[in-house]
N, C-alpha and C positions, 0 to 999 in steps of 0.2 A: 503496498499500499504505500512505503513509504518512496518507493523507487519510479513507483509509479508518478506520485505529486511532485522529486527530485525531478524529472524526465519532463514533465508540462511543465514547468518554473525550467525549465533551460532554453525547453521549446518557442514557449512565448516572453522570453530573450532577444532567444535572438532573430524573433519577429521582426521586436522590435526596437532593432539594432538596422536588422530588411528597411523603414518603415523613415527613420531615421536619417540615412542612406542615403533611400528616393527624392525626401524632405531637403538634403540637404547637397546633390547633385543638381536637381530641378532652379533649384534658388543662384546658386550660381551658375548652371547652365543661365536664366534669364538672368543678371547682371550682367555676365557676359556680353551677353547678347542687345544688352540694353548700350553698352557702355559700346562696344561695335556699333551701333548703329548709328551717337555718337559722332561720331567723330568724319570732320566738313567734307568730307566723300562719300558717306555714304549716308542711309537717310531707315524712316520702320519698315520697307520691305525687307530692306537688305538686312537686320532685325533679326525676325521674322525668320527670313531665311536660317538665320542663320543658330537660333536657337537651334528647329531641328535638327540642324546639323549636331547641333553638341550631342540634344535626348536622344533623339536616331545611335549616336554610334557609340555612348558611352551607357543607354537604361534602354533600347528597343523601340521599336515604331509603334505598340501603340501608347508609349511615355509620350510619341508626341504631337500624337493628335490635332488636341484643342491647342492652339497656340494663337494667339494679338503682340499685338504692337498700337504699338502710338501715343501721341503727342499730348496729354497730360501736366498739370501743373501742382507744385507741390509746397508747400509753406512761398506761394509766390512766385518758385521761377519755375520757367518752363521746360521738365523732363521729361525726358523718352522711359516712358515706363512697358517693356514686355515680360504680358501674364500666361501662366499655362496655368492649361488643370488637366490634371490630371489620373488616374484609376489612385484612388488606395493601395496599395499591399497589401490584405489582410490573410492571404493563404498564398504563402510563396509571394510574385513577384502580382495574383492573382489578389482582382479586389474590384466591388466596386468601382465605373465609370466616372470620371470631374469631382468627386470628391474632395478632391489636393490639389490646391490650387495655391501659386509663390508667385510673386512677382518681383523683377530691377529694374531698378534707372538706373539713369546716368542724364546728368546735366547737358544742357542743348542749352547755343552759345552763339 
């Protein structure tokens, strides 16, 4: 009985670690794509394409299905925002779509 409980605790810890890894990878991809899109010779579509490439290469195509990018204002400053919505991995990498949302911002000059 104790062995079963310890096994479930270990599996839950591994799954939580996987969820945090996916969230951090998506956050990094969104921020990196926003910085890329805010360069002088780049734009919103470049940021969106960059986010798709980063997520597709690191996590897979299923996580790069809902990406949006656009200009917005944060604290009175124009910024480029890249927003990613992806599945929340509840069992391995499988889970309900669209529950995990992250955003990355970069200033526009």
